[in-house]
Each structure stands twice: as structure tokens, then as C-alpha cells.
C-alpha positions as CSV (number, residue, x, y, z in Angstrom):
1,X,-24.5,-2.1,7.3
2,X,-22.4,-5.1,6.5
3,X,-18.9,-4.4,5.4
4,X,-18.0,-6.3,2.3
5,X,-14.9,-8.4,2.8
6,X,-12.0,-8.7,0.3
7,X,-12.0,-12.2,-1.3
8,X,-8.9,-14.2,-1.8
9,X,-8.4,-16.9,-4.4
10,X,-5.2,-18.9,-4.5
11,X,-4.1,-20.9,-7.5
12,X,-4.9,-24.6,-7.1
13,X,-1.3,-25.5,-7.7
14,X,-0.5,-23.8,-4.4
15,X,-2.8,-26.1,-2.3
16,X,-0.9,-27.4,0.7
17,X,2.2,-25.3,0.1
18,X,3.9,-23.2,2.8
19,X,3.0,-20.1,0.8
20,X,-0.7,-20.9,0.7
21,X,-0.8,-21.9,4.3
22,X,1.0,-18.7,5.4
23,X,-1.5,-16.6,3.5
24,X,-4.4,-18.5,4.9
25,X,-3.2,-18.0,8.5
26,X,-2.6,-14.3,7.9
27,X,-6.1,-13.8,6.4
28,X,-7.6,-15.6,9.4
29,X,-6.2,-12.8,11.6
30,X,-7.4,-9.9,9.4
31,X,-11.1,-9.1,9.5
32,X,-10.9,-7.2,6.2
33,X,-10.5,-10.5,4.3
34,X,-12.7,-13.5,3.8
35,X,-11.5,-17.1,4.1
36,X,-9.3,-17.9,1.0
37,X,-10.5,-20.4,-1.6
38,X,-8.6,-22.2,-4.3
39,X,-9.3,-21.9,-8.1
40,X,-7.5,-22.4,-11.4
41,X,-5.7,-19.1,-11.9
42,X,-3.0,-17.7,-14.2
43,X,-1.3,-16.1,-11.1
44,X,-0.6,-17.2,-7.6
45,X,-3.2,-15.0,-5.8
46,X,-6.1,-12.9,-6.8
47,X,-7.7,-10.5,-4.4
48,X,-11.1,-9.0,-5.3
49,X,-13.4,-6.3,-3.8
50,X,-16.5,-5.6,-5.9
51,X,-15.3,-5.1,-9.5
52,X,-11.7,-4.3,-8.5
53,X,-8.9,-6.8,-8.3
54,X,-5.3,-7.1,-7.2
55,X,-2.9,-9.8,-8.4
56,X,0.2,-11.2,-6.8
57,X,3.0,-13.7,-7.6
58,X,4.7,-15.3,-4.7
59,X,8.4,-16.3,-5.1
60,X,10.8,-18.2,-2.9
61,X,14.5,-17.6,-3.4
62,X,15.6,-20.3,-5.9
63,X,12.3,-20.0,-7.8
64,X,12.7,-16.2,-8.0
65,X,16.3,-16.3,-9.4
66,X,15.5,-19.0,-12.0
67,X,12.2,-17.6,-13.1
68,X,13.7,-14.1,-13.7
69,X,17.0,-15.2,-15.3
70,X,16.1,-18.6,-16.8
71,X,16.0,-19.0,-20.6
72,X,12.2,-19.5,-20.6
73,X,11.5,-16.1,-19.1
74,X,9.0,-17.6,-16.7
75,X,8.5,-14.5,-14.5
76,X,8.3,-12.3,-17.5
77,X,5.4,-14.4,-18.8
78,X,3.7,-14.2,-15.4
79,X,4.1,-10.5,-15.4
80,X,2.4,-10.3,-18.8
81,X,-0.5,-12.3,-17.4
82,X,-1.0,-9.8,-14.6
83,X,-0.4,-6.8,-16.8
84,X,-2.9,-8.0,-19.4
85,X,-5.5,-8.3,-16.6
86,X,-5.4,-4.5,-16.3
87,X,-5.4,-4.3,-12.5
88,X,-2.8,-3.5,-9.9
89,X,-0.3,-6.2,-9.3
90,X,3.0,-7.1,-7.6
91,X,5.7,-9.8,-7.2
92,X,6.5,-10.7,-3.7
93,X,9.8,-12.3,-3.0
94,X,9.6,-14.2,0.3
95,X,13.0,-13.5,1.7
96,X,15.8,-10.9,2.2
97,X,18.6,-9.6,0.1
98,X,20.8,-12.2,1.7
99,X,18.4,-14.9,0.6
100,X,18.7,-13.7,-3.0
101,X,22.5,-13.8,-2.9
102,X,22.5,-17.3,-1.4
103,X,20.1,-18.5,-4.1
104,X,22.4,-17.0,-6.8
105,X,25.4,-18.7,-5.3
106,X,23.6,-22.1,-5.1
107,X,22.6,-21.7,-8.8
108,X,26.1,-20.9,-10.0
109,X,28.7,-22.6,-7.8
110,X,28.5,-26.0,-9.6
111,X,29.4,-24.3,-12.9
112,X,31.9,-21.6,-11.8
113,X,34.8,-21.2,-9.4
114,X,36.9,-18.4,-8.0
115,X,36.9,-15.1,-9.8
116,X,34.6,-16.3,-12.5
117,X,32.0,-17.3,-9.8
118,X,32.3,-13.8,-8.2
119,X,31.9,-12.2,-11.6
120,X,28.8,-14.2,-12.4
121,X,27.3,-13.5,-8.9
122,X,27.7,-9.8,-9.5
123,X,26.2,-10.1,-13.0
124,X,23.1,-12.0,-11.7
125,X,22.6,-9.4,-8.9
126,X,22.8,-6.5,-11.4
127,X,20.3,-8.2,-13.7
128,X,17.9,-8.8,-10.9
129,X,18.1,-5.1,-9.8
130,X,17.5,-4.1,-13.4
131,X,14.5,-6.5,-13.6
132,X,13.0,-5.0,-10.4
133,X,13.6,-1.4,-11.6
134,X,11.8,-2.1,-14.9
135,X,9.0,-3.9,-13.1
136,X,8.5,-1.0,-10.7
137,X,8.4,1.5,-13.7
138,X,5.8,-0.7,-15.4
139,X,3.5,-0.6,-12.3
140,X,4.4,-4.1,-11.0
141,X,6.6,-3.6,-7.9
142,X,8.9,-6.4,-6.7
143,X,9.2,-6.5,-2.9
144,X,11.7,-8.5,-0.9
145,X,10.0,-9.2,2.5
146,X,11.4,-11.7,5.0
147,X,9.5,-10.4,8.0
148,X,5.7,-10.9,8.1
149,X,5.4,-11.0,4.3
150,X,1.7,-12.2,4.2
151,X,0.4,-9.6,6.7
152,X,2.3,-6.9,4.8
153,X,0.8,-8.1,1.5
154,X,-2.7,-8.1,3.0
155,X,-2.2,-4.6,4.3
156,X,-1.1,-3.3,0.9
157,X,-4.0,-5.0,-0.9
158,X,-6.6,-3.6,1.5
159,X,-5.4,-0.1,1.3
160,X,-5.4,-0.3,-2.5
161,X,-8.8,-2.0,-3.0
162,X,-10.7,-0.2,-0.2
163,X,-9.5,3.2,-1.3
164,X,-8.8,4.3,2.3
165,X,-5.1,5.2,2.1
166,X,-4.1,8.1,4.2
167,X,-1.0,9.3,6.1
168,X,-3.1,11.5,8.5
169,X,-2.4,9.1,11.4
170,X,1.3,10.0,11.0
171,X,0.9,13.8,11.1
172,X,2.8,15.8,13.7
173,X,1.2,15.8,17.1
174,X,2.2,19.1,18.7
175,X,1.4,20.2,22.3
176,X,-2.0,21.8,22.7
177,X,-0.7,25.4,22.4
178,X,1.2,24.6,19.2
179,X,-1.7,23.0,17.3
180,X,-2.8,26.1,15.4
181,X,0.8,27.0,14.7
182,X,1.6,23.6,13.3
183,X,-1.7,23.4,11.3
184,X,-1.1,26.9,9.7
185,X,2.5,26.0,8.8
186,X,1.5,22.8,7.2
187,X,-1.4,24.4,5.4
188,X,0.7,27.2,3.9
189,X,3.6,25.0,3.0
190,X,7.2,25.9,2.1
191,X,8.4,29.3,3.3
192,X,6.1,29.4,6.4
193,X,7.8,27.8,9.4
194,X,6.6,27.8,13.0
195,X,8.0,31.3,13.7
196,X,6.2,32.9,10.8
197,X,3.0,31.0,11.5
198,X,3.1,32.1,15.1
199,X,3.6,35.7,14.0
200,X,0.5,35.4,11.7
201,X,-1.6,34.0,14.5
202,X,-0.7,36.9,16.8
203,X,-2.8,39.1,14.5
204,X,-5.1,36.7,12.7
205,X,-7.2,33.7,13.7
206,X,-7.9,30.4,12.1
207,X,-11.6,29.5,11.8
208,X,-14.0,27.3,10.0
209,X,-16.3,29.3,7.7
210,X,-19.5,27.6,6.6
211,X,-20.0,27.2,2.9
212,X,-23.4,28.3,1.6
213,X,-26.1,25.6,1.0
214,X,-27.5,26.0,-2.5
215,X,-31.1,25.2,-3.1
216,X,-32.6,23.4,-6.1
217,X,-33.4,26.8,-7.7
218,X,-29.7,27.7,-7.5
219,X,-30.2,30.3,-4.9
220,X,-28.5,30.5,-1.5
221,X,-30.6,28.5,0.9
222,X,-28.8,28.5,4.2
223,X,-25.3,28.0,5.7
224,X,-24.2,24.7,7.1
225,X,-23.6,23.6,10.7
226,X,-20.9,21.3,12.0
227,X,-23.6,18.7,12.8
228,X,-24.5,18.6,9.1
229,X,-21.1,16.9,8.4
230,X,-21.2,13.1,8.2
231,X,-20.1,11.5,11.5
232,X,-20.3,14.7,13.6
233,X,-22.7,14.8,16.4
234,X,-23.3,17.5,19.0
235,X,-20.5,16.3,21.4
236,X,-17.8,16.1,18.7
237,X,-19.0,19.5,17.3
238,X,-18.6,21.0,20.7
239,X,-15.1,19.7,21.0
240,X,-14.2,21.2,17.6
241,X,-15.6,24.6,18.7
242,X,-13.3,24.4,21.7
243,X,-10.3,24.1,19.5
244,X,-11.1,26.5,16.7
245,X,-13.6,29.3,15.9
246,X,-16.5,28.1,13.9
247,X,-18.7,30.4,11.8
248,X,-22.0,28.6,11.2
């Protein structure tokens, strides 16, 4: 079965820019994405998988500061375009907090000096923080990424559009004799730590109990077997039985 790739469209105004080139290079290394194309867009980047889309605005330091705090409210208008599209979106600042501060200083130092400059810098920083907080609350997070920004963007988009987000790969990995204790403690939640879980398992056992298969007439037809589960063959089923009692 062919796996559908996520398409990437970049606004034509970005053609030849460092931002477009950086995104194209990152996509070339990520098999989840197709080769980016250019189109006339209201945003910098549009990712699509089937009927679902994800939009992103890419901002460099000086552009970010001026588009947020400038009198024309440029980034606000860009946010509206993304919000009105009705799909997930984000604003990606291509730099660090230090890059933000430097861009603010560069924008202000020709107009202010000394204490007034310091006051204005602080004021700009507070307004940017407020903008970012409001954007987050409205479902359009603003990220400041200076390290591998395009790869991180692609990773976020893929998890959102493919619907495969999971933290299971980061679960605790106890030693073999602790697995049932850790599993029970996590399953039961607050109030049950490893000691209580161990005490329970001294008198009770964990096992997989088959659900009943219901026939078309609504009557119980049979119980399931591990190999009835998608992706489980005899070898993997045997491994599972070695770890935990299975009632089939």
C-alpha cells in the first residue's frame, strides 16, 4: 500500500529565499513529505494531507518585530488569514530570544538613547510576549527556533496531519522483573506507587482477558485470540504470552 505523502506549497514570493531553500532541503531528507512546489498563497507555507491542512508563517528577526509592532498590524492580518482558513497554524520565528532582542535594538537605537532606549526595549519585549501569549491562546502558537527550525516544523506538521502523535516511545523502561510493577503503577495512577503495586502483584496477577466476539444476531459468537489483533502474528503473540498471562 502506497503511503500518501504530505504536500508542501510555498508562497511564490518566497521563491529563491533562504527560508524557501531551507524548507526544501529539510523536506528532501524527510520521506513523509513530497517535493515542495510554489503557488500564490495568502500565507508563507501550506502543508496538506488529504482534506487536512496546516499553515505556517515564517519570520526572520527584523521582519518579526516590525510585522508584530508596526502600525499596519501586518502579522495580525496574516494571523487572520490563517485563522479564517479554519485549520491548524503557527508562526515560526527563525531565531533565538537573543535575536529578538537584537532586532528590537536595531529598530530603536536610531530614535532613542540611554534610559529611554532601555525603556523602549523593555516595552517592545513585553508587547511581543503579550502577542505570543494571545496567539497561543487563540490556537496559533509562536515558536522561536534557532536550531534546525525547518526539520522541527516538518516534524510538528507530520504529527498533526498524520494523527500519529504518541508519547509511548518515552515511557519508562524498567528492568525485566519490574515491568509488571511499573505497568500496574502507571495503570492505577496517583496513590499507587511501586511498593503498593508490588504488594498487589504478590497476591494478584495481571492478564489479558479476551473480549467476547459478538455475532450479527447480537449473540456471543466466540472469544478473540491474540493473533486476531492487527499486526500480531504467531511469533509476536508467543512473546506476549511469555510476559503476561493471556486468557483466549
